[in-house]
Structure formats: C-alpha cells, structure tokens
N, C-alpha and C positions, 0 to 999 in steps of 0.2 A: 607527217601523223596524222591520219583522219578521225580519230575516234578517239577522247580519251577513255571511256567508257570502257570498248574491247580492246583496248590496245594496238589496233591497226595501222602496221605501218606500209608504206608503197615507196619504192625508189624507181626511176627509169630516167630517160637519159631527160625526156621532158613529159612537165605536170601541166597540163590545162583544168579552168574551171570555167564552164560556161552556163548559160539559162538555156532552157528552153523554149519554143514557142509561145506559151503562155507567159513566160517571165515570171513562175515561181518555182520550179523545179529545175534542181543542178542534173549538173552534169559530168559528172568527170572523165577526164583521156588522160592516159599513162602512156607513151612512149619510148624511145624502143626499150628494150633488155628491159620490162618490167619483173620485177619482184616485191612478192609482199606476203608480210608476216603478222599473225595474231594466235594467240597462245596454244590454240586448238586447230588451225588447218592455215596451210600456207601456200604458195603459188608460184609459178615463173610462167610468162608468153612474154609475144611478142610487144601484145600491144592490149592493151585494156580499160574498156567503158564500163562508168558505173553510172544507170540509170534512179535517183534519187526517185522519180516519180513510181516507178517500177518495183525500187529495189530489189536491182538485179545486175549483179558483174556479168560484163562477154569477155571473155578471154579467146583473142586470136594470135593465131602465129606458133606454132606448134605450143601447147599449152599444157601446161601439167600443174594437178593439185593433190595437195599431201591432205589427207583428213586421218590425224591419229594413226592408225598402221596402214594406212591403205592409200595408194596414188592412183592417180584416174589420171588418162591422159585420151582424147580425141583432134580429130578436128575443127571444132568451136565446141568451148564448154560456156554453159550459161548457170549461174550459179543465183539463185532466187534466195533470198535471205525476207524473216520477219519476225517483228521486234530484232533487228539485230543480231538476230541468227540465224544459222544458215536453214533453212526450209526443205527446200530441192535442190535436184542441181542434173540439167540435161547436158547429155555425151554424144555430140552431135558426128555421125561420121568416124567412123574406125574407132568405134568406142572400144577399152580397154581398162579395167581394174585391177591390181596387183596387189598382194599382200605377202610379204617372207613368210614362211613357215617356218624355216630354221636357213643357219649361214649356202644351204646351198638349193633349198626348194622352194617355189614361187609358189601359191593359189591365185588363179587367174581368173578372169573371166572376159569376154570378147564377143561382140557385137555388132552390126549397124550400126542401131541406137541405144541410148541407156538414159534410163530416168533415176537416179537416188534420192532416198526418203533419209531426215535425217528424225532423231529422236534422240532430244538431248546434247545438241553437237557430234552424234556420231551415225554411221548409217546403220538403216535399222531395214531397208528393203530396196533394192535392185530388179529395176522391171529391164529384160533384156529383149527390144527390140529389132527384130530381123536377124538371120544368121548366125544365131545364140551359141556357143561355146563356153563349156568352164570345165576347169582344172582344179580338184581338189584332192590334198593328202589328207587321207582318214588317218584317226590317233585313235587310240584307248587306252586313257589314263596316261598321256605323252608318249606311248609307243605308237610306231608306225605300223597301220597294218593293211595299205593299200594307196592306190593313186584313183579315183575317181572322175572318169572322161567321157563328159556328158556334151551334145548336138539336141537344138530342137530349135527352131522358126523362133521361138519366144520362151523366156524363164521367167520366169519369178525367186528370186533369194533373197532369203531370209537372213540376217543375219545375229546372232547374240556372243557380245562380248570378244568381237573381233573375229569370232570363225561361224562360221554355215550352221544354222540349226534349222532349216527346211527347204529344199530344193521344189520350187512346180516346174515341171516343163511342160508346156502349153499344148504346141501340135509337132506333131512328125520325131516324138525323140528317140533316141537311143543314148543309152548309158550302158558304163562298163567299170566295175571294181578293178582293178591291177594290182595282182603282188607288186608291191615296191621293185623287185628283181626281173620283173617283165619287161618292165618300159624301157629301151634305149636310153641314152640321154637326151638325144634331141628331141623323142616324143614327149620330154617333161616340160617343153615348152611352146604355145599357140604361138601360131604366124603372128608376128607384129609384136610381138615382147621386148619391152625394155625396161630396163631396171637402171630409176636417174635418181636414185639417190644421194647421188654427190653434187646434187644441183639444188638441193632442199635449202632454203634458209630458216635456217634452224634457230635466231637471233635476230633479233634489230639488228644489231651490226651486220650479220651477213647481207 
C-alpha cells in the first residue's frame, strides 16, 4: 500500500524503492506482472516506475489503464499526478481508448499518440495526435440512432458524463453517420481493438 490517503495498492513480483541522484526524491520500481488499484483508477502492465520528483507513473510492457468507464492502452503510458490526483495522461504509440456502449457495442478512439486530461478524476478531453480515428454510437434518449465513424490527422474529443459532448477534427477530416444496420459487424471495430475487462483489478484483493 503506497498511500493511506488515496488507498493505492501495487502488486508485483518485485518492488524496490530507491532515491535519485539528488538523494531527495524516491523512485519506486515494480516488476514483473504489475497490477495496481485505487478507487477511481486501476492498471496492469509488465513493469512500472514512479518518479516522485515529477509525480509521474510510467507503465511499460502491454500497459492497460482503466479510469471509470474507459480502458486506455498504448505501447507506453505516462500518468501525471497533481496533488495526488490524476492530472493528465500520455499514451505513446498505438494509443487506444475504449468504453462500452452496451453488451455488444464499444465506443473507440485510436491514434498514434494521445493526451487525456482529467477533471475531478474523470477524463474530460482527449487530444489525438496523428492518424486519428473514432467510432461512436449515437443515441437519443437511450435509443440507438447511428454509428459515427470519423478520421482526421488530429482530433479533440470533449467528454461529459462518460459520453461524447463535442468532437473537433483539426485537419483533413472525414466523418459519416451510418444507420446501425448499414455497417457489418467487422466494421464496428477499429484496427487494434481489444477489450480487456477480465484483467481489470476491481479490488485490492485482485
């Protein structure tokens, strides 16, 4: 247990705590088969480094981070904290964010790199940088009205209450709203899609 205040639990084959060259700040290293849990966020990766000087968690080796309803993956994830709360997150290379719309449908964002910004422990804006793609299921009072597929080099996505509030496509945008029945099942998943909920540590016991 790293912090009594935040109830952050980390489990790995090996945990080491050292100090940096200044002898002022701690560096926590966790490896292998890392899992961590706190009430608002959970994660899984092969190895993890926490840099106290920068308040940054670095996740390596097939990292997955879960924040409320969102699943975030990339080749490397850097989670920046401020006052012991999530501030922003960097998803580097093959970045992917997924949230479940219903039992068979998933909202998806894919891009080369992404930066996600938090307000009150929830993702509020996602900046997609390079090869941006998004797939969202549009609903009106709970009824499915269509599937919105969009592509743009860079995309800004604004979230509210777990759903998409606004999408700004920055350059060379294309977007199409399809009736639900017009897209075959294989078109409902962006390249690289993976749903990893079964690996999510939902309690400190996990």
